[in-house]
C-alpha positions in Angstrom: -41.1 165.0 273.4 -41.7 166.1 276.9 -44.0 169.2 277.3 -45.3 170.9 280.4 -47.8 173.6 279.6 -48.9 176.0 282.4 -51.9 178.2 282.3 -54.1 180.2 284.7 -51.8 183.0 285.6 -52.8 186.6 285.5 -53.4 189.8 287.4 -55.4 189.6 290.7 -55.9 191.9 293.6 -54.5 191.1 297.0 -56.7 188.6 298.8 -57.9 187.1 295.6 -57.5 183.6 294.1 -56.0 181.9 291.1 -55.7 178.3 290.0 -52.8 177.3 287.9 -52.8 174.3 285.7 -50.0 172.3 284.1 -50.7 169.8 281.5 -48.0 167.2 280.8 -47.3 165.2 277.8 -44.5 162.8 276.8 -44.1 161.4 280.3 -45.6 158.7 282.4 -47.5 161.3 284.4 -49.0 159.1 287.1 -45.5 158.0 288.3 -43.9 161.4 287.9 -43.1 163.7 290.8 -44.7 167.0 290.1 -44.0 170.4 291.7 -44.6 174.1 291.3 -41.7 176.6 291.6 -41.7 180.4 291.3 -39.2 183.1 290.5 -39.6 186.7 291.3 -37.5 189.4 289.6 -34.0 189.4 291.0 -34.6 186.3 293.1 -33.7 182.7 292.9 -36.2 180.1 291.7 -37.8 178.5 294.7 -40.1 175.6 295.5 -43.7 176.5 296.2 -45.4 173.2 296.5 -44.8 169.6 295.4 -45.5 166.0 295.6 -42.9 163.6 297.1 -42.1 160.3 295.7 -44.5 158.7 298.1 -47.3 160.9 297.0 -47.4 163.2 300.0 -47.3 167.0 299.6 -44.8 169.6 300.7 -45.2 173.3 300.8 -43.0 176.3 301.4 -43.7 177.9 304.7 -44.9 181.1 303.2 -47.7 179.4 301.3 -48.9 176.9 303.9 -52.6 177.3 304.5 -53.1 179.4 301.4 -52.0 177.3 298.4 -53.0 173.7 297.6 -51.3 171.4 295.1 -53.4 168.6 293.5 -53.2 166.4 290.5 -55.5 164.5 288.1 -53.7 161.6 286.7 -56.5 160.9 284.2 -55.9 164.4 282.7 -52.1 164.4 283.1 -52.6 167.7 285.0 -51.2 169.2 288.2 -52.9 172.2 289.8 -52.0 174.9 292.2 -54.9 176.6 293.9 -53.7 179.9 295.3 -55.9 181.7 297.8 -55.4 184.8 299.9 -52.8 186.0 297.4 -50.4 188.7 298.5 -48.3 191.1 296.5 -45.2 189.2 297.5 -46.6 186.2 295.6 -46.0 188.0 292.4 -43.7 185.9 290.3 -43.3 183.6 287.3 -44.7 180.2 288.3 -43.2 177.1 286.7 -44.3 173.5 286.5 -41.6 171.0 287.3 -41.5 167.2 286.7 -39.1 164.5 287.8 -39.7 161.5 285.5 -38.2 158.6 283.6 -36.2 155.7 284.9 -35.3 156.3 288.5 -37.0 159.7 288.3 -33.7 160.9 286.9 -35.0 163.3 284.3 -36.1 166.8 285.0 -38.4 169.0 282.8 -39.7 172.5 283.2 -42.6 174.3 281.8 -42.3 177.7 280.2 -43.9 179.5 283.1 -47.0 181.6 283.8 -46.9 185.1 285.2 -48.8 185.8 288.4 -49.2 189.4 289.5 -50.9 190.4 292.7 -51.7 194.1 293.1 -52.1 195.8 296.5 
């Protein structure tokens, strides 16, 4: 059974930092493509940061220079370090994995709430 479990969300003041973690189980983590998405109330879910199939990283323009995605394959964990947080970063943040044969399977975590106060 595939599980992605996020943690690290919470309430922070503007300018502050948070680090999100996502622990994966039931997948071959080291060869899976991991990403972070977010969804604010009334908005579409959008990509925040992710790894490509070649292992490089991609970021949404609005988080470049502030957020960093990283992974620890020994711990089956992907992280999202979020610095200089802004109120507009308030959203539910979701861990996403593409995995399996041909990276054809997609799994989502349950999400973690990030709230940035002004």
